[in-house]
N, C-alpha and C positions, 0 to 999 in steps of 0.2 A: 400440522398433525402433531400429537403429542407423542412420547416414548412410552416405551412399554409401561403397564401398570405396574403396580406393587403387587408380589408376591400374591395370589387369590388363596382362601382358605381349601377351595378345592385342590389347588397346586400342593400345597402344606398339607395334607391328609394324603394325597396320594403318595408324595417323597416321604411323609412319617412313617405311613401304614403299608403302602403296596410294595416296597423294595426294602426289605429289613435288611438285606445283604449288602445294601449300596448305600453309603453316607450322602446324603444332602449338602451340596455345596453352593454358597452364592460367592461370587467372584467380584473384589472390588477393586478397582483402578484410581488412585490418586493422582492429580497430576495437574499442570497448568492447562493443559489442552489449548494451546494460543497458537494456532487453531487446532482443533482435533484431526486427526489425518487417517486414511485408510489404514495406517498401519496398525493406529488404537484399537480399532475394530477388529484389524485382523486378529490380534494378541488374544481378544477375548476368546475369537472361534478356533484358533488354534490350543488354545489352555482347555476348551472345553472338550474339543476333540479328543486330547491328550487322557483326561482324568478319566473320563467316559470308558475309554478303549481300555485303560487297566481294570474295568470290572469291579472297581472298586467304588467309585462315585456316580451320582446323577447331580450334574450341573442344572439347576433351578431358576438361578437368575444372574445376571452381570450387571453392577453399576457403575456408573460412570462419575465420579464426586471432584468436580473442579475446585480448584485451591482457591482461599480467601484473597480478596484484592489486599490484604495485609501481609500477603507474601512478596518480599522484594525482588524482583527479577524485571531487569532491562524489557521494556517494551511489554510488559503483562498489561493486555486488555482488561478494562473493567469486567466483572464479574457479570453482568447482566447481558453483555454480549459471546461471552464465552459460553454461559449458559444457552443461549438461544441457539448457537450454533452445533452445539453437542446435541441440543434436541432435535435439530434438522438431521444429524447426523444418523441417528439411531431410530428413524422415525419408521424405516423400514424393518426394524428388528422384532420378534416377537418375545424377545426374554432379555433383553439390555435396554437400562432404562438410566434415565440422568436424574441422580438427586442434588436439589440445590441446599442442602442443609448445610455443608461447609463453608461453600462460598456465602452464607447469608449470616455467619456468625458475627460479632462485633471486631473480631480481632482473628489474626491466622492460627491454626491448629496444628500441633505436632499430629503425624501420622496415626500414632498410638490412640490418639483420644477419639479421632474420626472412627476407626475402627471399634472403639469401645461404645459409640454411640449406635454404629448398625447393627452390631451384636446385640445389642440391649433391644433395639426394635426388633429383629427376630425373635428375640426370645420371648417375648412380649406375645407376637402373635403366637409362636410356638406352643407356649404351656397354657395359653387359652383353649386350644384345641386339643392337647393333651389331656387339661383338666376336666375337660366336659365330662367325658365318660365315668371319670371317676365322681363327678358330683352327683350323676345318675344313680350311679351303683349306691351312694350313701341315702340317696331318697326310696330306693327299695330297699335298704336295709333297714329304714326307720320304719317303714310300714312292716316288714317282717317278723321285729323286733317284738311287737305290740302281743305277739300271744306265743313267745318263745319263752324258753326258760333260762335264767342267765348263763349256764354253760354254753347254750347254743348261741346265745347272741356273742358270746367271748369267741366261740368257734366261726361265727360269721364273719365279725370284726377282724380277725385274724386272716381270715381267707381275702377279705376286702384288700386287706395292707400288702398282703402278697402279690395278687394280681393288679393293683396301681404300680408295685414297686415294677413288675416283670414289664408293665407296659411302657413304664418309662425307660428302662433298662435296654427293651428291646426296639424302641422307635430311634430311630438316627436321628440324631439330633443335628440340625442343621448347621454345618460349618462355614463359618467365613473367613477365606483366604484373599491376599494379599496378592493382586495381579502385578506383576512389574516387567521391566526388563533387566538385561543384566547390569547394567551401567549403574541402576538403582541398589541393586543388591552388593555391587562395588564400593558403593558410597558408604556403608556399613562402616569398612576399614579406615575411611577417612578421618582423622582425629578432630575430635570437637563438633564433627556433623551432626553424629547422632549421639543420645543416651545411652550407655549400656544396659540399664533396665528397659528403657523401649524397645530395645532391639531384640532384648531376651522375651519379652512381654507378644512380640508382634511376631517372632518366629517360633517361640516355644505355645502359648497358649493358642494364636491363630492359625499361622504357616504360611507359606508363600509359593506361588506358583511363577516361575522366571523362566520367561520366553526369550532366549539367547539371541544376539544379532552377531553377524560376521566379525571375526577376529576377536572374540571374547572367549574364556574359559572360565564360566562361572564355576564348574567342578574343582578347578582348582582353588579357586577364591576361598570356596566352602573350606576345601581339605586345609588351608593356610588360616583360617580363622578358627581360633577356639571358641567362641561363642556359636558359632553358625553350625560346626562340626558337632557340637554339642547338641544340635537339635537337625542334624540333616534330614532325620527321617521325615520332618514337618517342612524340607524344601522341594518343591518338586519342580524340576528342572526340563525345559523344553526346549528341543533342537528344531528350530524352524529352516528347514532344508530349500524353502523357496525362498532366498534371501531377498528381502524388503528394507532398504535404507533409508526409507523416508522419514522425516525428522520435522517435526515443528518448525525449529531453527532454520532448515533449508527452506521448507515452503515460505517462510516470514522473509526470508533472502529474494528468492524468487519474485513474489509480489512487489516487494520494494523496487526492484528491477523490472516490473511491469512483465512477465515473463509468465508463459502459463504455468499453469498447477493441475490442469485436468487430467483426471484420473488419477492424481494423489490424494485428493479430498474430495468427498462426497459433492454432487453437483448444486445441491442446495446451498451448502457451507459455502462455494464459490460464489452463488448468486448473493447471499448475503453478505459476504464480504464486500464486492462490488457496488453492492446497493448503497451500503453503510461507509463506504471507502477507509475500510481496516487497513490494516499493516502498513501504511505509507511511513513516510521519513515522518512527517507530521505525527503520526500514531506512536512512532517508536521512541517512546517516552517513559523513565519509570513511574509508576503511577502512584507507587508509596513506600515508605521505606519501613522495615521490621525486620529482629532478627527472626532467621528461618534455619529449616532444614533443606537441603538440596532435593530436587525433584528430577524425574529422568523424562516425563510424560510432558 
């Protein structure tokens, strides 16, 4: 079974027109997903609950974007395996889907470029829906102008422009936010790991939803960072009170040692790993070398 479909026009229309007091949000998680774990999936659910409980947002989709093979990381499996496992993991979700675009590029891409791509796709679909009523109005306007005076025509054109502007201003344009753990947020402070311009764009233009882990203090890190504190209103920090320290690194270690990982990752993913003999010592190799930024997923 494939993952959740792309956002349908009906969902877009409902988000744009049905709840003008709430901003539609799409959550994007970029990472290795090597393999994807139950904690990765829980992050989506935790973030969705948090945002919607605030009364300001309606989360309409979650996107899992596995990193390109060009990302230099020890033991990274080829993208075809990671995509397959991710699709199996989200097959029961009605709102989370896997997007292969990042992994199918010719080289590794910075996170900000992946966000630009997905934001562009959202805007294309959104604008097509927002502009459709405008085109209908223009057709009606053309019909009406045939029997009107010049002054009446100008009044109708001005009225049409105001209605179109109000429609766009009132529509809750869909926001794309980066979903991450506190370790990725804190990696912004590692010298040479991220470009300052990329951090500003990710946090300032898009925004971040950070799900904290045990023993971390992301609020303190935001306070101590000049860049992050400047855009702190765009950083949503969610505390996960039911602590879950599942990580892909620990999963791979357990698999190498032939230990059970049941209830730590989805059963279909376990079956896929066993069927394909993944994450054994023979598989734990560096598949490619490239310059990179760090990722926490």
